[in-house]
C-alpha positions in Angstrom: 86.5 60.7 1.1 85.2 58.1 3.8 81.7 59.7 3.7 81.9 59.1 -0.3 82.5 55.3 0.2 80.3 55.1 3.2 77.3 56.3 0.7 78.6 54.1 -2.1 78.9 51.5 -0.2 74.7 51.7 1.0 74.5 52.4 -2.6 75.9 48.9 -3.1 73.9 47.4 -0.3 70.1 49.0 -1.5 71.2 48.0 -5.7 71.9 44.6 -4.3 68.3 44.6 -2.5 66.3 45.7 -5.7 68.2 43.3 -7.8 67.3 40.2 -4.8 64.0 41.4 -4.8 63.1 41.5 -9.0 64.6 38.2 -9.5 62.3 36.3 -6.3 59.6 38.4 -7.7 60.5 37.2 -11.9 61.5 34.0 -10.5 59.0 33.0 -7.6 56.2 34.1 -8.6 53.0 32.4 -7.9 52.0 32.1 -11.3 49.8 29.2 -10.9 47.9 31.1 -8.1 46.8 34.0 -9.5 46.4 31.6 -13.3 43.8 30.5 -10.1 42.1 33.1 -8.8 42.0 35.2 -12.5 39.6 31.2 -13.8 37.8 31.6 -10.7 36.8 35.2 -10.8 35.7 34.1 -14.0 34.3 31.2 -13.4 32.1 34.0 -11.3 30.8 36.4 -13.7 29.5 33.1 -15.8 30.0 29.3 -14.6 30.7 27.4 -17.7 33.7 29.8 -18.3 37.1 28.7 -17.5 40.6 30.9 -18.2 44.1 29.9 -18.6 47.2 31.7 -19.8 50.0 30.9 -21.5 53.0 33.3 -19.0 51.5 35.5 -15.5 54.1 37.9 -14.6 54.2 40.8 -12.4 55.2 43.8 -14.6 56.7 47.5 -13.3 55.0 49.4 -11.3 52.8 47.4 -9.4 50.3 45.1 -12.0 50.0 41.9 -13.5 51.8 41.1 -18.0 49.5 38.2 -18.9 50.7 36.5 -22.6 48.4 34.3 -24.0 45.4 34.4 -21.9 42.6 32.3 -23.0 39.2 32.9 -21.2 37.3 29.7 -22.7 33.5 27.5 -22.8 33.6 24.8 -20.0 31.8 22.1 -22.8 34.1 18.8 -23.8 34.8 20.6 -26.7 36.5 23.8 -24.3 36.0 26.3 -27.7 38.3 29.1 -27.5 35.6 31.9 -26.6 38.4 34.6 -26.6 42.0 35.2 -26.7 44.1 37.4 -25.8 48.1 38.3 -27.2 49.0 40.6 -24.2 47.4 42.2 -21.5 48.7 44.7 -18.4 46.2 44.8 -15.6 46.8 47.5 -12.7 45.4 48.2 -9.5 44.3 52.1 -9.1 46.9 53.3 -6.8 44.9 56.4 -5.4 41.4 54.3 -4.8 42.7 51.5 -3.5 44.3 53.5 -0.7 41.6 55.2 -0.3 40.3 51.1 0.1 38.2 51.4 -3.0 39.0 47.9 -5.5 39.4 49.3 -9.0 42.0 48.2 -12.2 42.8 49.1 -15.3 43.3 47.0 -18.1 45.2 47.0 -21.5 46.5 44.5 -24.2 46.3 43.7 -27.7 44.0 41.0 -29.1 43.3 39.7 -33.0 45.9 42.4 -34.2 43.4 45.5 -32.7 44.0 47.4 -28.9 41.9 47.1 -25.5 41.6 49.7 -22.8 38.8 48.9 -19.7 38.3 49.7 -16.0 37.0 47.4 -13.5 36.0 49.0 -10.3 34.0 46.0 -7.5 32.6 47.7 -4.3 34.8 44.7 -2.1 37.7 43.0 -2.8 34.9 40.2 -2.9 33.7 41.5 -5.9 30.3 41.8 -5.1 29.6 44.9 -6.5 30.9 45.5 -10.0 30.9 48.0 -12.5 33.5 47.8 -15.9 34.0 50.1 -19.1 36.0 48.3 -22.6 36.6 49.7 -25.1 38.5 47.4 -28.4 39.6 48.9 -31.5 40.3 47.0 -35.1 39.9 43.4 -34.2 40.7 41.6 -36.8 38.0 39.1 -37.6 39.7 36.7 -39.3 41.4 35.9 -36.9 39.2 35.3 -34.4 37.5 31.7 -35.0 35.0 31.7 -31.8 31.9 33.1 -34.1 32.8 30.4 -37.4 32.5 28.2 -34.9 28.6 28.9 -33.8 27.2 30.5 -36.9 28.7 27.8 -38.9 30.2 30.7 -41.8 33.1 33.4 -41.2 32.7 36.9 -41.0 35.7 39.2 -42.0 36.4 43.1 -40.8 37.4 44.8 -38.5 34.9 45.0 -35.2 35.4 48.5 -32.9 33.0 48.7 -29.5 32.2 49.6 -26.2 31.0 47.6 -23.7 29.1 48.3 -20.4 28.5 46.4 -18.0 27.2 46.0 -14.0 26.7 43.3 -11.7 25.7 43.4 -7.8 23.3 41.6 -5.0 19.7 42.8 -6.1 21.2 42.1 -10.1 22.9 38.5 -10.0 22.8 38.1 -13.8 24.0 41.5 -14.4 23.2 43.9 -16.9 25.1 46.0 -19.6 25.1 47.6 -22.7 27.6 48.2 -26.3 28.1 49.2 -28.7 30.4 47.8 -32.0 31.1 48.9 -35.6 32.0 46.6 -38.3 33.8 48.3 -41.0 35.0 46.4 -43.9 33.2 43.4 -43.5 32.5 40.3 -45.5 30.1 37.5 -45.1 31.7 33.8 -45.9 29.1 31.1 -46.2 30.4 27.6 -45.8 28.6 26.4 -48.8 27.3 28.1 -51.5 23.3 29.3 -50.4 21.7 29.5 -54.4 25.1 30.4 -56.0 25.7 33.1 -54.1 29.8 31.9 -52.3 30.2 35.4 -50.1 28.3 38.9 -49.2 29.7 42.6 -48.8 28.7 44.0 -45.5 30.9 46.5 -45.7 29.7 48.6 -42.4 27.5 47.3 -39.5 26.5 49.8 -36.4 24.4 47.2 -33.1 24.0 48.9 -30.6 23.0 46.2 -28.1 21.8 46.0 -24.5 21.8 43.0 -22.0 19.5 41.8 -19.1 17.8 38.7 -17.2 20.6 37.1 -19.3 18.8 38.4 -22.5 20.8 40.2 -25.4 18.2 42.8 -27.2 19.6 43.5 -29.9 18.0 47.8 -30.2 19.8 48.2 -33.7 22.0 47.1 -35.7 21.6 48.0 -39.8 24.1 47.0 -42.8 24.9 49.5 -45.7 27.2 47.4 -48.3 27.3 47.6 -51.8 25.7 44.7 -52.4 23.1 44.5 -49.9 20.9 46.6 -47.3 19.5 45.1 -44.5 18.9 46.2 -41.1 18.0 43.6 -37.7 15.9 43.9 -34.2 15.3 41.1 -31.8 16.8 39.4 -28.6 18.6 37.0 -27.6 17.9 34.5 -24.4 21.1 33.0 -23.9 21.8 30.0 -22.0 24.8 27.7 -20.8 25.7 26.9 -23.9 26.1 28.9 -25.8 25.1 26.9 -29.4 21.7 26.2 -27.4 20.9 30.4 -27.5 17.6 31.0 -28.5 17.2 32.8 -32.0 14.0 35.7 -31.4 15.0 38.1 -35.1 13.0 40.2 -37.0 14.7 42.2 -40.0 14.5 43.4 -43.7 17.6 42.5 -46.6 17.1 44.9 -49.7 19.3 43.1 -52.4 21.0 46.4 -54.8 22.0 47.1 -58.4 25.6 45.9 -57.9 24.2 42.2 -56.6 21.7 42.0 -59.4 25.1 42.4 -61.3 27.3 40.1 -59.7 24.6 37.8 -59.6 22.4 37.3 -62.3 21.0 34.2 -61.8 19.8 35.6 -58.4 17.4 37.4 -60.3 15.4 35.2 -61.6 14.3 33.3 -58.2 14.0 36.8 -56.1 10.8 37.5 -59.3 9.4 34.2 -58.4 9.5 36.2 -54.9 7.7 39.7 -55.9 4.5 39.1 -53.7 7.1 39.0 -50.7 8.5 42.2 -51.6 7.9 45.9 -49.6 9.4 49.1 -51.6 12.4 47.0 -52.7 13.2 45.2 -48.9 12.7 41.2 -48.2 11.6 41.0 -44.6 12.3 38.2 -42.5 13.1 36.0 -39.9 15.6 34.0 -37.6 15.2 31.7 -35.2 15.8 28.1 -33.6 19.5 28.7 -32.0 23.0 30.3 -32.7 23.9 26.0 -33.7 21.6 25.9 -35.2 19.3 29.3 -36.8 16.6 29.2 -39.1 16.1 31.2 -42.0 12.5 31.9 -43.2 11.4 35.0 -45.3 7.6 37.2 -44.2 
């Protein structure tokens, strides 16, 4: 009996220590210091970006839970580049034990899911390799593209992104494969009487090197229009000033002429620019002020 009572006493002490530990973790957690650390890490990757969060706290068994985490532009508008509803960040314990700095990431944003892996060669992040996958982002909830393009795109976006950065390549390089399904382009104001265009499905392959995004492939298969796009975007610290050098083709389909019969006469006047039913075009200027012209 005495032995059992002693065990109960130690069990009580252990439970007390656990409860106190949880109290200290959750109520005395250095939220501001962690937020500043993440903000500095984001700024090292891109000086024009900053980070803030509604709440940051510890998460069992080992990691952080970030609610309302937002990456934003540091220009006067403080435009929201990306916002996650909830994200869990946790170290890979076995790799950490071997001196490797590697973390897992999972969460939700824009009604979709995110999963990723970030691996740094040392605690200062001198060598960084990352892989990020996301699925079914609702673009109707994502306002940043509309702020730059002045038109809104709806639909569900999924993709895979790989990014790497090391002392020999300070700018970083990467590639991405993106897929838009159920897409629709809504113009800010009607163009030739057209308020929106059915995009349906778009598949894109992108590469990043020396602050230049190369569009290796972009193919659109809609019920109204088919099209393709290639070229490059030279990134600038102010995203709206990024230079465009793009070329592509558009092929109006029978459904397009059915929905917009008034456009048929306009397109008839451009027959010299039609090759096998396709119109070639170029987009130059900047993301903030793109210039479109037929070739």
